[in-house]
N, CA, C and O of each residue as an XYZ file, in Angstrom:
212
protein
N       0.814     -1.193      0.000
C       0.000      0.000      0.000
C       0.859      1.259      0.000
O       0.494      2.255     -0.624
N       1.994      1.224      0.692
C       2.874      2.390      0.744
C       3.468      2.696     -0.622
O       3.722      3.857     -0.942
N       3.690      1.661     -1.431
C       4.233      1.902     -2.765
C       3.246      2.697     -3.609
O       3.643      3.582     -4.366
N       1.974      2.386     -3.481
C       0.951      3.119     -4.222
C       0.864      4.553     -3.724
O       0.778      5.482     -4.528
N       0.884      4.746     -2.406
C       0.789      6.083     -1.833
C       1.968      6.955     -2.228
O       1.817      8.169     -2.363
N       3.129      6.367     -2.414
C       4.303      7.143     -2.804
C       4.164      7.682     -4.221
O       4.692      8.752     -4.525
N       3.464      6.962     -5.091
C       3.305      7.402     -6.479
C       2.202      8.436     -6.653
O       2.190      9.146     -7.659
N       1.277      8.542     -5.705
C       0.169      9.480     -5.830
C       0.618     10.861     -5.366
O       1.115     11.027     -4.252
N       0.438     11.833     -6.227
C       0.767     13.214     -5.886
C      -0.555     13.969     -5.719
O      -1.338     14.031     -6.667
N      -0.823     14.537     -4.554
C      -2.137     15.124     -4.295
C      -2.483     16.320     -5.166
O      -3.665     16.575     -5.396
N      -1.509     17.056     -5.655
C      -1.802     18.235     -6.473
C      -1.437     18.024     -7.928
O      -1.106     18.972     -8.640
N      -1.499     16.791     -8.363
C      -1.216     16.450     -9.741
C      -2.403     16.847    -10.615
O      -3.486     17.120    -10.097
N      -2.214     16.880    -11.921
C      -3.276     17.261    -12.853
C      -4.475     16.311    -12.809
O      -5.584     16.704    -13.171
N      -4.269     15.082    -12.376
C      -5.349     14.096    -12.327
C      -6.354     14.394    -11.223
O      -7.454     13.841    -11.233
N      -6.006     15.241    -10.287
C      -6.869     15.489     -9.142
C      -7.582     16.834     -9.206
O      -8.154     17.272     -8.208
N      -7.559     17.490    -10.348
C      -8.245     18.777    -10.467
C      -9.721     18.550    -10.753
O     -10.100     17.528    -11.325
N     -10.543     19.496    -10.359
C     -11.971     19.397    -10.643
C     -12.253     19.941    -12.035
O     -11.450     20.680    -12.604
N     -13.394     19.567    -12.569
C     -13.778     20.057    -13.884
C     -14.182     21.526    -13.782
O     -14.856     21.932    -12.835
N     -13.772     22.296    -14.742
C     -14.137     23.717    -14.802
C     -15.246     23.847    -15.826
O     -15.069     23.438    -16.973
N     -16.413     24.419    -15.433
C     -17.512     24.522    -16.396
C     -17.169     25.484    -17.528
O     -16.469     26.480    -17.340
N     -17.679     25.156    -18.692
C     -17.453     26.004    -19.861
C     -18.391     27.198    -19.857
O     -19.190     27.373    -18.937
N     -18.287     28.005    -20.883
C     -19.094     29.230    -20.945
C     -20.579     28.914    -21.105
O     -21.420     29.619    -20.545
N     -20.919     27.856    -21.866
C     -22.324     27.501    -22.043
C     -22.940     27.024    -20.733
O     -24.078     27.378    -20.423
N     -22.215     26.236    -19.969
C     -22.711     25.737    -18.680
C     -22.890     26.899    -17.704
O     -23.882     26.950    -16.976
N     -21.950     27.818    -17.687
C     -22.080     28.990    -16.818
C     -23.311     29.808    -17.190
O     -24.033     30.289    -16.316
N     -23.545     29.961    -18.492
C     -24.721     30.705    -18.944
C     -26.007     30.012    -18.512
O     -26.928     30.666    -18.023
N     -26.080     28.687    -18.689
C     -27.298     27.958    -18.332
C     -27.548     27.988    -16.825
O     -28.703     27.979    -16.398
N     -26.496     28.023    -16.016
C     -26.658     28.064    -14.565
C     -27.149     29.425    -14.091
O     -27.777     29.515    -13.036
N     -26.880     30.471    -14.838
C     -27.253     31.814    -14.408
C     -28.439     32.393    -15.168
O     -28.928     33.467    -14.815
N     -28.911     31.707    -16.202
C     -30.022     32.206    -17.020
C     -31.339     31.994    -16.278
O     -31.726     30.859    -15.999
N     -32.018     33.084    -15.961
C     -33.259     33.018    -15.187
C     -34.375     32.316    -15.959
O     -35.159     31.572    -15.369
N     -34.456     32.543    -17.263
C     -35.496     31.901    -18.076
C     -35.323     30.384    -18.059
O     -36.302     29.652    -17.916
N     -34.092     29.909    -18.203
C     -33.819     28.463    -18.181
C     -34.161     27.877    -16.816
O     -34.728     26.787    -16.734
N     -33.821     28.591    -15.743
C     -34.103     28.104    -14.397
C     -35.606     27.991    -14.153
O     -36.058     27.023    -13.542
N     -36.376     28.953    -14.617
C     -37.837     28.892    -14.473
C     -38.393     27.719    -15.263
O     -39.262     26.997    -14.775
N     -37.897     27.525    -16.481
C     -38.347     26.396    -17.303
C     -38.055     25.064    -16.625
O     -38.923     24.192    -16.574
N     -36.840     24.899    -16.103
C     -36.481     23.657    -15.412
C     -37.325     23.453    -14.157
O     -37.712     22.325    -13.851
N     -37.612     24.526    -13.432
C     -38.449     24.448    -12.244
C     -39.832     23.916    -12.600
O     -40.376     23.064    -11.897
N     -40.392     24.416    -13.682
C     -41.722     23.965    -14.121
C     -41.678     22.498    -14.529
O     -42.566     21.729    -14.161
N     -40.663     22.103    -15.282
C     -40.554     20.709    -15.744
C     -40.406     19.766    -14.558
O     -41.054     18.720    -14.517
N     -39.562     20.122    -13.595
C     -39.377     19.261    -12.427
C     -40.658     19.156    -11.615
O     -40.982     18.077    -11.118
N     -41.397     20.260    -11.469
C     -42.653     20.215    -10.730
C     -43.695     19.360    -11.432
O     -44.454     18.650    -10.772
N     -43.746     19.412    -12.743
C     -44.687     18.560    -13.491
C     -44.332     17.086    -13.276
O     -45.219     16.256    -13.077
N     -43.039     16.763    -13.315
C     -42.618     15.380    -13.075
C     -43.005     14.929    -11.667
O     -43.446     13.795    -11.476
N     -42.840     15.812    -10.686
C     -43.203     15.461     -9.316
C     -44.707     15.245     -9.185
O     -45.138     14.325     -8.491
N     -45.500     16.071     -9.835
C     -46.958     15.911     -9.812
C     -47.355     14.563    -10.401
O     -48.239     13.891     -9.871
N     -46.708     14.165    -11.492
C     -47.021     12.882    -12.122
C     -46.670     11.739    -11.188
O     -47.456     10.800    -11.058
N     -45.520     11.783    -10.535
C     -45.102     10.711     -9.624
C     -46.058     10.621     -8.443
O     -46.464      9.525     -8.057
N     -46.418     11.757     -7.870
C     -47.309     11.767     -6.711
C     -48.701     11.296     -7.104
O     -49.344     10.574     -6.343
N     -49.171     11.690     -8.270
C     -50.519     11.281     -8.698
C     -50.589      9.768     -8.961
O     -51.640      9.156     -8.772
N     -49.482      9.171     -9.394
C     -49.461      7.725     -9.621
C     -49.518      6.957     -8.301
O     -50.037      5.842     -8.253
N     -48.990      7.545     -7.243
C     -48.947      6.830     -5.971
C     -50.255      6.941     -5.196
O     -50.474      6.170     -4.262
N     -51.116      7.866     -5.552
C     -52.372      8.018     -4.806
C     -53.539      7.433     -5.515
O     -54.660      7.486     -5.009
């Protein structure tokens, strides 16, 4: 196990997080898209709840 730990570098390029692109940043901050997704998720929840009752 120590041999494996010696080869792992904690700040190596393999351990970086993904950086969102410009399109993802836009979709996360776009109010119209967020409202649309909110409506779609609520409709899905209504369908699931209505099936269980």
